[in-house]
The first five atom37 places (N, CA, C, CB, O) and aatype in JSON, in Angstrom:
{
  "aatype": [20, 20, 20, 20, 20, 20, 20, 20, 20, 20, 20, 20, 20, 20, 20, 20, 20, 20, 20, 20, 20, 20, 20, 20, 20, 20, 20, 20, 20, 20, 20, 20, 20, 20, 20, 20, 20, 20, 20, 20, 20, 20, 20, 20, 20, 20, 20, 20, 20, 20, 20, 20, 20, 20, 20, 20, 20, 20, 20, 20, 20, 20, 20, 20, 20, 20, 20, 20, 20, 20, 20, 20, 20, 20, 20, 20, 20, 20, 20, 20, 20, 20, 20, 20, 20, 20, 20, 20, 20, 20, 20, 20, 20, 20, 20, 20, 20, 20, 20, 20, 20, 20, 20, 20, 20, 20, 20, 20, 20, 20, 20, 20, 20, 20, 20, 20, 20, 20, 20, 20, 20, 20, 20, 20, 20, 20, 20, 20],
  "atom_mask": [
    [1, 1, 1, 1, 1],
    [1, 1, 1, 1, 1],
    [1, 1, 1, 1, 1],
    [1, 1, 1, 1, 1],
    [1, 1, 1, 1, 1],
    [1, 1, 1, 1, 1],
    [1, 1, 1, 1, 1],
    [1, 1, 1, 1, 1],
    [1, 1, 1, 1, 1],
    [1, 1, 1, 1, 1],
    [1, 1, 1, 1, 1],
    [1, 1, 1, 1, 1],
    [1, 1, 1, 1, 1],
    [1, 1, 1, 1, 1],
    [1, 1, 1, 1, 1],
    [1, 1, 1, 1, 1],
    [1, 1, 1, 1, 1],
    [1, 1, 1, 1, 1],
    [1, 1, 1, 1, 1],
    [1, 1, 1, 1, 1],
    [1, 1, 1, 1, 1],
    [1, 1, 1, 1, 1],
    [1, 1, 1, 1, 1],
    [1, 1, 1, 1, 1],
    [1, 1, 1, 1, 1],
    [1, 1, 1, 1, 1],
    [1, 1, 1, 1, 1],
    [1, 1, 1, 1, 1],
    [1, 1, 1, 1, 1],
    [1, 1, 1, 1, 1],
    [1, 1, 1, 1, 1],
    [1, 1, 1, 1, 1],
    [1, 1, 1, 1, 1],
    [1, 1, 1, 1, 1],
    [1, 1, 1, 1, 1],
    [1, 1, 1, 1, 1],
    [1, 1, 1, 1, 1],
    [1, 1, 1, 1, 1],
    [1, 1, 1, 1, 1],
    [1, 1, 1, 1, 1],
    [1, 1, 1, 1, 1],
    [1, 1, 1, 1, 1],
    [1, 1, 1, 1, 1],
    [1, 1, 1, 1, 1],
    [1, 1, 1, 1, 1],
    [1, 1, 1, 1, 1],
    [1, 1, 1, 1, 1],
    [1, 1, 1, 1, 1],
    [1, 1, 1, 1, 1],
    [1, 1, 1, 1, 1],
    [1, 1, 1, 1, 1],
    [1, 1, 1, 1, 1],
    [1, 1, 1, 1, 1],
    [1, 1, 1, 1, 1],
    [1, 1, 1, 1, 1],
    [1, 1, 1, 1, 1],
    [1, 1, 1, 1, 1],
    [1, 1, 1, 1, 1],
    [1, 1, 1, 1, 1],
    [1, 1, 1, 1, 1],
    [1, 1, 1, 1, 1],
    [1, 1, 1, 1, 1],
    [1, 1, 1, 1, 1],
    [1, 1, 1, 1, 1],
    [1, 1, 1, 1, 1],
    [1, 1, 1, 1, 1],
    [1, 1, 1, 1, 1],
    [1, 1, 1, 1, 1],
    [1, 1, 1, 1, 1],
    [1, 1, 1, 1, 1],
    [1, 1, 1, 1, 1],
    [1, 1, 1, 1, 1],
    [1, 1, 1, 1, 1],
    [1, 1, 1, 1, 1],
    [1, 1, 1, 1, 1],
    [1, 1, 1, 1, 1],
    [1, 1, 1, 1, 1],
    [1, 1, 1, 1, 1],
    [1, 1, 1, 1, 1],
    [1, 1, 1, 1, 1],
    [1, 1, 1, 1, 1],
    [1, 1, 1, 1, 1],
    [1, 1, 1, 1, 1],
    [1, 1, 1, 1, 1],
    [1, 1, 1, 1, 1],
    [1, 1, 1, 1, 1],
    [1, 1, 1, 1, 1],
    [1, 1, 1, 1, 1],
    [1, 1, 1, 1, 1],
    [1, 1, 1, 1, 1],
    [1, 1, 1, 1, 1],
    [1, 1, 1, 1, 1],
    [1, 1, 1, 1, 1],
    [1, 1, 1, 1, 1],
    [1, 1, 1, 1, 1],
    [1, 1, 1, 1, 1],
    [1, 1, 1, 1, 1],
    [1, 1, 1, 1, 1],
    [1, 1, 1, 1, 1],
    [1, 1, 1, 1, 1],
    [1, 1, 1, 1, 1],
    [1, 1, 1, 1, 1],
    [1, 1, 1, 1, 1],
    [1, 1, 1, 1, 1],
    [1, 1, 1, 1, 1],
    [1, 1, 1, 1, 1],
    [1, 1, 1, 1, 1],
    [1, 1, 1, 1, 1],
    [1, 1, 1, 1, 1],
    [1, 1, 1, 1, 1],
    [1, 1, 1, 1, 1],
    [1, 1, 1, 1, 1],
    [1, 1, 1, 1, 1],
    [1, 1, 1, 1, 1],
    [1, 1, 1, 1, 1],
    [1, 1, 1, 1, 1],
    [1, 1, 1, 1, 1],
    [1, 1, 1, 1, 1],
    [1, 1, 1, 1, 1],
    [1, 1, 1, 1, 1],
    [1, 1, 1, 1, 1],
    [1, 1, 1, 1, 1],
    [1, 1, 1, 1, 1],
    [1, 1, 1, 1, 1],
    [1, 1, 1, 1, 1],
    [1, 1, 1, 1, 1],
    [1, 1, 1, 1, 1],
    [1, 1, 1, 1, 1]
  ],
  "atom_positions": [
    [[7.64, 146.23, -40.76], [8.37, 145.12, -41.33], [8.91, 145.56, -42.7], [7.47, 143.85, -41.46], [8.21, 146.24, -43.45]],
    [[10.11, 145.18, -43.0], [10.81, 145.65, -44.19], [10.46, 144.89, -45.47], [12.27, 145.55, -43.96], [10.52, 145.47, -46.55]],
    [[10.11, 143.63, -45.37], [10.08, 142.79, -46.56], [8.71, 142.5, -47.13], [10.71, 141.53, -46.25], [7.68, 142.91, -46.6]],
    [[8.74, 141.79, -48.25], [7.53, 141.42, -48.95], [7.23, 139.94, -48.92], [7.61, 141.87, -50.35], [6.3, 139.49, -49.58]],
    [[8.02, 139.16, -48.15], [7.8, 137.72, -48.07], [8.22, 137.24, -46.69], [8.6, 136.97, -49.19], [9.21, 137.71, -46.13]],
    [[7.45, 136.3, -46.14], [7.7, 135.8, -44.78], [7.57, 134.28, -44.77], [6.71, 136.44, -43.77], [6.63, 133.73, -45.34]],
    [[8.52, 133.62, -44.12], [8.36, 132.21, -43.76], [7.87, 132.19, -42.33], [9.71, 131.4, -43.93], [8.46, 132.83, -41.46]],
    [[6.78, 131.45, -42.07], [6.22, 131.37, -40.73], [6.18, 129.95, -40.21], [4.83, 131.95, -40.71], [6.02, 129.0, -40.97]],
    [[6.33, 129.81, -38.9], [6.39, 128.51, -38.23], [5.59, 128.56, -36.93], [7.86, 128.09, -37.96], [5.64, 129.57, -36.23]],
    [[4.87, 127.5, -36.61], [4.22, 127.33, -35.31], [4.53, 125.91, -34.86], [2.66, 127.6, -35.38], [4.35, 124.96, -35.62]],
    [[5.01, 125.76, -33.61], [5.39, 124.45, -33.11], [5.5, 124.48, -31.6], [6.71, 123.99, -33.75], [5.76, 125.53, -31.02]],
    [[5.31, 123.32, -30.94], [5.48, 123.25, -29.49], [6.91, 122.84, -29.13], [4.47, 122.27, -28.89], [7.53, 122.04, -29.82]],
    [[7.39, 123.39, -28.04], [8.7, 123.03, -27.49], [8.47, 122.63, -26.04], [9.74, 124.22, -27.61], [7.91, 123.41, -25.27]],
    [[8.9, 121.44, -25.63], [8.78, 121.08, -24.23], [9.52, 122.1, -23.35], [9.34, 119.65, -23.98], [10.64, 122.51, -23.66]],
    [[8.88, 122.5, -22.25], [9.48, 123.49, -21.36], [10.87, 123.07, -20.91], [8.59, 123.72, -20.13], [11.75, 123.92, -20.74]],
    [[11.09, 121.77, -20.72], [12.41, 121.29, -20.29], [13.48, 121.53, -21.36], [12.34, 119.79, -19.95], [14.68, 121.51, -21.05]],
    [[13.08, 121.76, -22.6], [14.03, 121.99, -23.7], [14.17, 123.47, -24.06], [13.59, 121.21, -24.93], [14.77, 123.8, -25.09]],
    [[13.62, 124.35, -23.23], [13.65, 125.78, -23.52], [15.08, 126.27, -23.79], [13.04, 126.56, -22.37], [15.32, 126.96, -24.78]],
    [[16.01, 125.94, -22.92], [17.4, 126.39, -23.07], [18.02, 125.89, -24.36], [18.24, 125.93, -21.89], [18.68, 126.65, -25.08]],
    [[17.82, 124.62, -24.67], [18.38, 124.04, -25.9], [17.76, 124.69, -27.12], [18.16, 122.51, -25.93], [18.45, 124.97, -28.1]],
    [[16.43, 124.93, -27.07], [15.79, 125.57, -28.21], [16.28, 127.0, -28.39], [14.27, 125.54, -28.05], [16.56, 127.44, -29.51]],
    [[16.39, 127.74, -27.29], [16.84, 129.13, -27.38], [18.25, 129.2, -27.97], [16.8, 129.8, -26.0], [18.55, 130.09, -28.77]],
    [[19.1, 128.27, -27.57], [20.47, 128.23, -28.11], [20.43, 127.95, -29.61], [21.32, 127.16, -27.38], [21.13, 128.6, -30.39]],
    [[19.63, 126.97, -30.02], [19.51, 126.62, -31.44], [18.94, 127.8, -32.23], [18.62, 125.37, -31.62], [19.43, 128.11, -33.32]],
    [[17.91, 128.45, -31.7], [17.27, 129.57, -32.38], [18.21, 130.76, -32.5], [16.0, 129.98, -31.65], [18.2, 131.47, -33.51]],
    [[19.03, 130.98, -31.49], [19.98, 132.09, -31.54], [21.01, 131.87, -32.65], [20.7, 132.26, -30.18], [21.36, 132.8, -33.38]],
    [[21.48, 130.63, -32.78], [22.41, 130.32, -33.87], [21.71, 130.5, -35.22], [22.96, 128.88, -33.72], [22.28, 131.08, -36.14]],
    [[20.49, 130.0, -35.31], [19.74, 130.11, -36.57], [19.56, 131.58, -36.96], [18.37, 129.43, -36.46], [19.72, 131.93, -38.13]],
    [[19.24, 132.41, -36.01], [19.05, 133.84, -36.3], [20.32, 134.44, -36.88], [18.64, 134.6, -35.02], [20.27, 135.17, -37.87]],
    [[21.46, 134.14, -36.26], [22.73, 134.67, -36.77], [23.0, 134.2, -38.19], [23.89, 134.25, -35.86], [23.44, 134.98, -39.03]],
    [[22.73, 132.93, -38.48], [23.02, 132.36, -39.8], [22.07, 132.93, -40.85], [22.91, 130.82, -39.76], [22.51, 133.32, -41.93]],
    [[20.77, 132.97, -40.55], [19.82, 133.52, -41.53], [20.16, 134.97, -41.85], [18.38, 133.41, -41.01], [20.11, 135.37, -43.01]],
    [[20.49, 135.75, -40.82], [20.83, 137.16, -41.06], [22.16, 137.26, -41.84], [20.94, 137.92, -39.71], [22.3, 138.13, -42.7]],
    [[23.1, 136.39, -41.54], [24.39, 136.38, -42.26], [24.16, 136.19, -43.76], [25.31, 135.27, -41.72], [24.86, 136.79, -44.58]],
    [[23.19, 135.35, -44.11], [22.94, 135.05, -45.52], [21.86, 135.93, -46.14], [22.55, 133.6, -45.67], [21.41, 135.68, -47.26]],
    [[21.43, 136.98, -45.42], [20.6, 137.99, -46.05], [19.17, 138.16, -45.59], [20.57, 137.73, -47.43], [18.47, 139.04, -46.1]],
    [[18.69, 137.35, -44.64], [17.33, 137.57, -44.14], [17.25, 138.98, -43.56], [16.95, 136.51, -43.06], [18.18, 139.45, -42.92]],
    [[16.14, 139.65, -43.79], [15.98, 141.02, -43.32], [15.68, 141.09, -41.82], [14.86, 141.71, -44.09], [16.21, 141.94, -41.11]],
    [[14.84, 140.17, -41.35], [14.48, 140.11, -39.94], [14.26, 138.65, -39.56], [13.2, 140.98, -39.64], [13.94, 137.82, -40.41]],
    [[14.43, 138.35, -38.27], [14.28, 136.99, -37.78], [13.66, 137.07, -36.38], [15.67, 136.22, -37.74], [14.19, 137.76, -35.51]],
    [[12.55, 136.39, -36.17], [11.84, 136.45, -34.89], [11.55, 135.06, -34.35], [10.53, 137.24, -35.04], [11.16, 134.16, -35.09]],
    [[11.74, 134.89, -33.05], [11.34, 133.69, -32.32], [10.45, 134.18, -31.18], [12.6, 132.86, -31.78], [10.92, 134.9, -30.29]],
    [[9.18, 133.81, -31.2], [8.21, 134.33, -30.25], [7.57, 133.19, -29.46], [7.13, 135.16, -30.97], [6.96, 132.29, -30.04]],
    [[7.71, 133.22, -28.13], [7.15, 132.19, -27.27], [5.74, 132.59, -26.85], [8.04, 131.95, -26.02], [5.51, 133.72, -26.43]],
    [[4.8, 131.66, -26.96], [3.41, 131.93, -26.62], [3.24, 132.36, -25.18], [2.57, 130.72, -26.88], [3.91, 131.87, -24.27]],
    [[2.33, 133.3, -24.99], [2.05, 133.81, -23.65], [0.54, 133.86, -23.39], [2.66, 135.2, -23.46], [0.09, 133.46, -22.32]],
    [[-0.22, 134.34, -24.34], [-1.67, 134.47, -24.21], [-2.31, 133.65, -25.34], [-2.13, 135.98, -24.26], [-2.62, 134.19, -26.4]],
    [[-2.5, 132.36, -25.09], [-2.91, 131.46, -26.17], [-4.31, 130.88, -26.01], [-1.93, 130.34, -26.28], [-4.73, 130.05, -26.82]],
    [[-5.03, 131.31, -25.0], [-6.39, 130.8, -24.81], [-7.34, 131.57, -25.71], [-6.84, 130.92, -23.31], [-7.41, 132.8, -25.66]],
    [[-8.06, 130.84, -26.54], [-9.01, 131.5, -27.44], [-10.37, 131.57, -26.76], [-9.12, 130.75, -28.8], [-10.71, 130.73, -25.92]],
    [[-11.13, 132.56, -27.12], [-12.46, 132.76, -26.55], [-13.47, 132.87, -27.69], [-12.49, 134.04, -25.65], [-13.16, 133.34, -28.78]],
    [[-14.68, 132.44, -27.4], [-15.75, 132.59, -28.37], [-16.0, 134.08, -28.61], [-17.06, 131.89, -27.89], [-15.96, 134.88, -27.68]],
    [[-16.24, 134.44, -29.87], [-16.46, 135.83, -30.22], [-17.84, 135.98, -30.87], [-15.36, 136.35, -31.18], [-17.97, 136.07, -32.09]],
    [[-18.86, 136.0, -30.03], [-20.23, 136.17, -30.52], [-20.65, 135.08, -31.47], [-20.38, 137.51, -31.2], [-20.44, 133.89, -31.2]],
    [[-21.23, 135.47, -32.58], [-21.74, 134.52, -33.57], [-20.63, 133.82, -34.35], [-22.66, 135.22, -34.53], [-20.89, 132.85, -35.07]],
    [[-19.41, 134.3, -34.23], [-18.31, 133.72, -35.0], [-17.77, 132.44, -34.38], [-17.19, 134.72, -35.15], [-16.99, 131.73, -35.01]],
    [[-18.16, 132.14, -33.16], [-17.7, 130.93, -32.51], [-16.31, 131.1, -31.92], [-17.71, 129.78, -33.48], [-15.79, 132.21, -31.82]],
    [[-15.73, 129.98, -31.54], [-14.41, 130.0, -30.91], [-13.36, 129.6, -31.95], [-14.36, 129.05, -29.69], [-13.44, 128.51, -32.52]],
    [[-12.36, 130.46, -32.2], [-11.31, 130.09, -33.16], [-10.4, 128.99, -32.61], [-10.48, 131.32, -33.53], [-10.25, 128.85, -31.39]],
    [[-9.81, 128.25, -33.49], [-8.85, 127.22, -33.12], [-7.59, 127.9, -32.59], [-8.51, 126.29, -34.34], [-7.15, 128.9, -33.15]],
    [[-7.03, 127.37, -31.53], [-5.85, 127.99, -30.92], [-4.56, 127.39, -31.49], [-5.88, 127.82, -29.4], [-4.57, 126.3, -32.06]],
    [[-3.47, 128.12, -31.31], [-2.16, 127.59, -31.68], [-1.84, 126.34, -30.86], [-1.06, 128.66, -31.48], [-1.15, 125.45, -31.35]],
    [[-2.33, 126.27, -29.64], [-2.12, 125.09, -28.79], [-2.75, 123.87, -29.46], [-2.72, 125.31, -27.37], [-2.12, 122.82, -29.56]],
    [[-3.99, 124.02, -29.91], [-4.68, 122.91, -30.59], [-3.98, 122.56, -31.9], [-6.15, 123.28, -30.87], [-3.73, 121.39, -32.18]],
    [[-3.67, 123.58, -32.68], [-3.07, 123.37, -33.99], [-1.75, 122.61, -33.89], [-2.86, 124.7, -34.7], [-1.46, 121.73, -34.71]],
    [[-0.94, 122.94, -32.89], [0.38, 122.32, -32.74], [0.35, 121.05, -31.91], [1.34, 123.31, -32.12], [1.38, 120.39, -31.74]],
    [[-0.83, 120.69, -31.39], [-0.99, 119.52, -30.53], [-0.06, 119.61, -29.32], [-0.71, 118.24, -31.31], [0.54, 118.62, -28.9]],
    [[0.04, 120.83, -28.76], [0.88, 121.06, -27.58], [0.32, 120.27, -26.4], [0.96, 122.56, -27.24], [-0.89, 120.15, -26.21]],
    [[1.24, 119.76, -25.61], [0.89, 119.0, -24.42], [1.11, 119.89, -23.19], [1.72, 117.69, -24.32], [1.62, 121.0, -23.3]],
    [[0.73, 119.39, -22.03], [0.81, 120.17, -20.79], [2.18, 120.76, -20.48], [0.4, 119.33, -19.66], [2.26, 121.85, -19.92]],
    [[3.23, 120.08, -20.83], [4.58, 120.56, -20.53], [5.23, 121.31, -21.68], [5.45, 119.42, -20.14], [6.45, 121.48, -21.69]],
    [[4.43, 121.76, -22.64], [4.97, 122.44, -23.83], [4.74, 123.95, -23.78], [4.35, 121.86, -25.09], [3.8, 124.43, -23.14]],
    [[5.6, 124.66, -24.46], [5.35, 126.06, -24.8], [5.15, 126.09, -26.31], [6.55, 127.0, -24.34], [5.74, 125.29, -27.04]],
    [[4.32, 126.99, -26.79], [4.07, 127.1, -28.22], [4.84, 128.31, -28.75], [2.54, 127.23, -28.52], [4.82, 129.39, -28.16]],
    [[5.51, 128.11, -29.87], [6.31, 129.16, -30.49], [5.74, 129.54, -31.84], [7.77, 128.71, -30.64], [5.27, 128.69, -32.59]],
    [[5.79, 130.83, -32.12], [5.45, 131.38, -33.42], [6.71, 132.09, -33.89], [4.18, 132.36, -33.37], [7.17, 133.03, -33.25]],
    [[7.26, 131.64, -34.98], [8.52, 132.18, -35.46], [8.38, 132.59, -36.91], [9.67, 131.16, -35.3], [7.63, 131.97, -37.67]],
    [[9.1, 133.65, -37.29], [9.03, 134.05, -38.69], [10.3, 134.76, -39.12], [7.82, 134.95, -38.93], [11.0, 135.39, -38.33]],
    [[10.56, 134.63, -40.42], [11.74, 135.21, -41.04], [11.26, 136.07, -42.2], [12.76, 134.11, -41.52], [10.4, 135.65, -42.98]],
    [[11.82, 137.27, -42.32], [11.37, 138.24, -43.32], [12.4, 138.36, -44.43], [11.11, 139.62, -42.67], [13.61, 138.41, -44.19]],
    [[11.9, 138.4, -45.67], [12.73, 138.5, -46.87], [12.2, 139.6, -47.78], [12.78, 137.14, -47.63], [11.11, 140.12, -47.57]],
    [[12.98, 139.96, -48.79], [12.55, 140.95, -49.79], [11.39, 140.41, -50.61], [13.73, 141.34, -50.71], [10.4, 141.1, -50.84]],
    [[11.52, 139.16, -51.06], [10.52, 138.52, -51.91], [10.79, 137.01, -51.89], [10.56, 139.09, -53.38], [11.72, 136.56, -51.23]],
    [[9.99, 136.26, -52.6], [10.16, 134.79, -52.58], [11.49, 134.36, -53.19], [9.0, 134.12, -53.35], [12.13, 133.44, -52.68]],
    [[11.91, 135.0, -54.25], [13.2, 134.66, -54.86], [14.34, 134.88, -53.86], [13.43, 135.5, -56.15], [15.25, 134.05, -53.75]],
    [[14.29, 135.99, -53.15], [15.29, 136.27, -52.12], [15.25, 135.2, -51.03], [15.05, 137.67, -51.5], [16.29, 134.72, -50.59]],
    [[14.02, 134.81, -50.6], [13.87, 133.74, -49.6], [14.52, 132.45, -50.08], [12.38, 133.49, -49.3], [15.25, 131.8, -49.33]],
    [[14.25, 132.09, -51.34], [14.8, 130.84, -51.87], [16.33, 130.87, -51.88], [14.27, 130.58, -53.28], [16.97, 129.86, -51.55]],
    [[16.91, 132.0, -52.24], [18.38, 132.13, -52.27], [18.96, 132.05, -50.86], [18.79, 133.47, -52.93], [19.92, 131.32, -50.62]],
    [[18.36, 132.81, -49.93], [18.84, 132.79, -48.54], [18.75, 131.38, -47.98], [18.02, 133.77, -47.66], [19.72, 130.88, -47.41]],
    [[17.59, 130.73, -48.13], [17.41, 129.39, -47.58], [18.36, 128.38, -48.19], [15.98, 128.93, -47.78], [18.85, 127.49, -47.48]],
    [[18.64, 128.48, -49.47], [19.59, 127.58, -50.12], [20.96, 127.71, -49.46], [19.69, 127.88, -51.65], [21.62, 126.71, -49.17]],
    [[21.39, 128.94, -49.23], [22.69, 129.17, -48.6], [22.71, 128.74, -47.14], [23.07, 130.64, -48.69], [23.71, 128.18, -46.67]],
    [[21.62, 128.98, -46.42], [21.53, 128.56, -45.02], [21.59, 127.04, -44.92], [20.22, 129.09, -44.37], [22.33, 126.5, -44.1]],
    [[20.83, 126.35, -45.75], [20.81, 124.89, -45.7], [22.19, 124.32, -46.05], [19.75, 124.33, -46.67], [22.63, 123.36, -45.41]],
    [[22.86, 124.88, -47.03], [24.21, 124.41, -47.38], [25.16, 124.62, -46.2], [24.73, 125.16, -48.64], [25.98, 123.76, -45.91]],
    [[25.06, 125.76, -45.53], [25.89, 126.05, -44.37], [25.67, 125.01, -43.27], [25.6, 127.46, -43.83], [26.63, 124.45, -42.75]],
    [[24.4, 124.75, -42.92], [24.09, 123.8, -41.85], [24.43, 122.36, -42.24], [22.62, 123.9, -41.46], [24.88, 121.59, -41.4]],
    [[24.22, 122.0, -43.5], [24.58, 120.64, -43.94], [26.07, 120.41, -43.8], [24.14, 120.41, -45.4], [26.5, 119.33, -43.41]],
    [[26.87, 121.42, -44.12], [28.32, 121.3, -43.98], [28.72, 121.28, -42.5], [29.03, 122.45, -44.71], [29.52, 120.44, -42.08]],
    [[28.18, 122.22, -41.73], [28.55, 122.32, -40.32], [28.17, 121.08, -39.53], [27.9, 123.54, -39.7], [28.93, 120.63, -38.66]],
    [[27.0, 120.52, -39.82], [26.51, 119.37, -39.05], [26.53, 118.07, -39.87], [25.09, 119.65, -38.57], [25.7, 117.19, -39.66]],
    [[27.46, 117.96, -40.78], [27.55, 116.77, -41.65], [27.72, 115.48, -40.85], [28.72, 116.92, -42.63], [27.23, 114.43, -41.27]],
    [[28.38, 115.55, -39.73], [28.63, 114.35, -38.91], [27.57, 114.14, -37.84], [29.98, 114.44, -38.26], [27.73, 113.28, -36.98]],
    [[26.49, 114.91, -37.87], [25.46, 114.82, -36.84], [24.11, 114.44, -37.44], [25.34, 116.16, -36.1], [23.09, 115.07, -37.16]],
    [[24.11, 113.4, -38.27], [22.89, 113.01, -38.98], [21.74, 112.65, -38.04], [23.17, 111.84, -39.89], [20.58, 112.9, -38.37]],
    [[22.03, 112.08, -36.9], [20.98, 111.67, -35.96], [20.85, 112.65, -34.79], [21.27, 110.28, -35.43], [20.41, 112.27, -33.71]],
    [[21.24, 113.9, -35.02], [21.16, 114.92, -33.99], [19.7, 115.12, -33.58], [21.79, 116.25, -34.47], [18.84, 115.3, -34.44]],
    [[19.44, 115.09, -32.29], [18.05, 115.28, -31.84], [17.71, 116.76, -31.8], [17.83, 114.64, -30.45], [18.56, 117.61, -31.52]],
    [[16.46, 117.04, -32.08], [15.95, 118.41, -32.06], [15.26, 118.64, -30.7], [14.95, 118.67, -33.26], [14.77, 117.69, -30.1]],
    [[15.23, 119.88, -30.22], [14.58, 120.14, -28.93], [13.05, 120.25, -29.05], [15.13, 121.42, -28.33], [12.38, 120.67, -28.11]],
    [[12.49, 119.87, -30.2], [11.04, 119.85, -30.39], [10.71, 118.78, -31.42], [10.52, 121.25, -30.85], [11.59, 118.28, -32.11]],
    [[9.43, 118.42, -31.51], [8.95, 117.38, -32.42], [8.61, 118.0, -33.77], [7.71, 116.64, -31.82], [7.62, 118.72, -33.9]],
    [[9.43, 117.73, -34.77], [9.24, 118.3, -36.11], [7.88, 117.93, -36.71], [10.36, 117.83, -37.04], [7.36, 118.66, -37.56]],
    [[7.31, 116.8, -36.29], [6.03, 116.36, -36.84], [4.87, 117.23, -36.38], [5.77, 114.91, -36.46], [3.79, 117.18, -36.96]],
    [[5.1, 118.03, -35.34], [4.03, 118.9, -34.84], [4.28, 120.37, -35.23], [3.92, 118.78, -33.31], [3.65, 121.27, -34.68]],
    [[5.17, 120.59, -36.17], [5.47, 121.94, -36.64], [4.64, 122.24, -37.9], [6.99, 122.11, -36.93], [4.54, 121.41, -38.8]],
    [[4.06, 123.44, -37.93], [3.39, 123.92, -39.14], [4.29, 124.98, -39.76], [1.95, 124.5, -38.82], [4.88, 125.79, -39.04]],
    [[4.39, 124.99, -41.09], [5.3, 125.89, -41.78], [4.66, 126.35, -43.08], [6.66, 125.2, -42.05], [3.89, 125.62, -43.7]],
    [[4.99, 127.57, -43.48], [4.54, 128.04, -44.79], [5.24, 129.33, -45.18], [3.02, 128.24, -44.79], [5.73, 130.07, -44.33]],
    [[5.27, 129.6, -46.48], [5.79, 130.85, -47.02], [4.62, 131.75, -47.39], [6.71, 130.59, -48.25], [3.64, 131.29, -47.97]],
    [[4.72, 133.04, -47.05], [3.61, 133.96, -47.22], [4.06, 135.24, -47.93], [3.0, 134.29, -45.85], [5.05, 135.87, -47.55]],
    [[3.33, 135.61, -48.95], [3.55, 136.87, -49.64], [2.86, 137.98, -48.85], [3.02, 136.81, -51.1], [1.69, 137.86, -48.49]],
    [[3.58, 139.06, -48.57], [3.02, 140.18, -47.83], [2.02, 140.92, -48.71], [4.12, 141.13, -47.34], [2.36, 141.33, -49.82]],
    [[0.81, 141.11, -48.22], [-0.24, 141.81, -48.96], [-0.49, 143.21, -48.38], [-1.54, 140.98, -48.94], [-0.61, 144.18, -49.12]],
    [[-0.56, 143.3, -47.06], [-0.73, 144.59, -46.4], [0.46, 144.8, -45.48], [-2.07, 144.66, -45.6], [0.8, 143.93, -44.68]],
    [[1.09, 145.96, -45.59], [2.25, 146.28, -44.77], [2.17, 147.77, -44.46], [3.61, 145.9, -45.48], [2.38, 148.6, -45.35]],
    [[1.86, 148.11, -43.22], [1.71, 149.53, -42.89], [2.59, 149.92, -41.72], [0.26, 149.86, -42.58], [2.59, 151.08, -41.31]]
  ]
}
């Protein structure tokens, strides 16, 4: 990985909305990269069952964390930047672009439930 800062996201997408989400994510990838993101990833869950690991117990799964339902797929997505300042600049430009492009679509529905999305910015500590 090239950068020193990452925005990460975990959220469920109903399987019936896979096509709509993939289309939205593809556009987002192009826009984030256009405005300077170093890398952009959209990863669909495949092996999400957690198992007990000896005395450490069973870790919480992304399925549990995102409150995914039977008809959902869980996504882990992340965007890579040089540093937090770079992230803030890129995101400011991306948001301005989307606000202008979708100015007339205030009630546009999303292909997933935003209330079940987890998000955070992370400083890279180990990168090998």
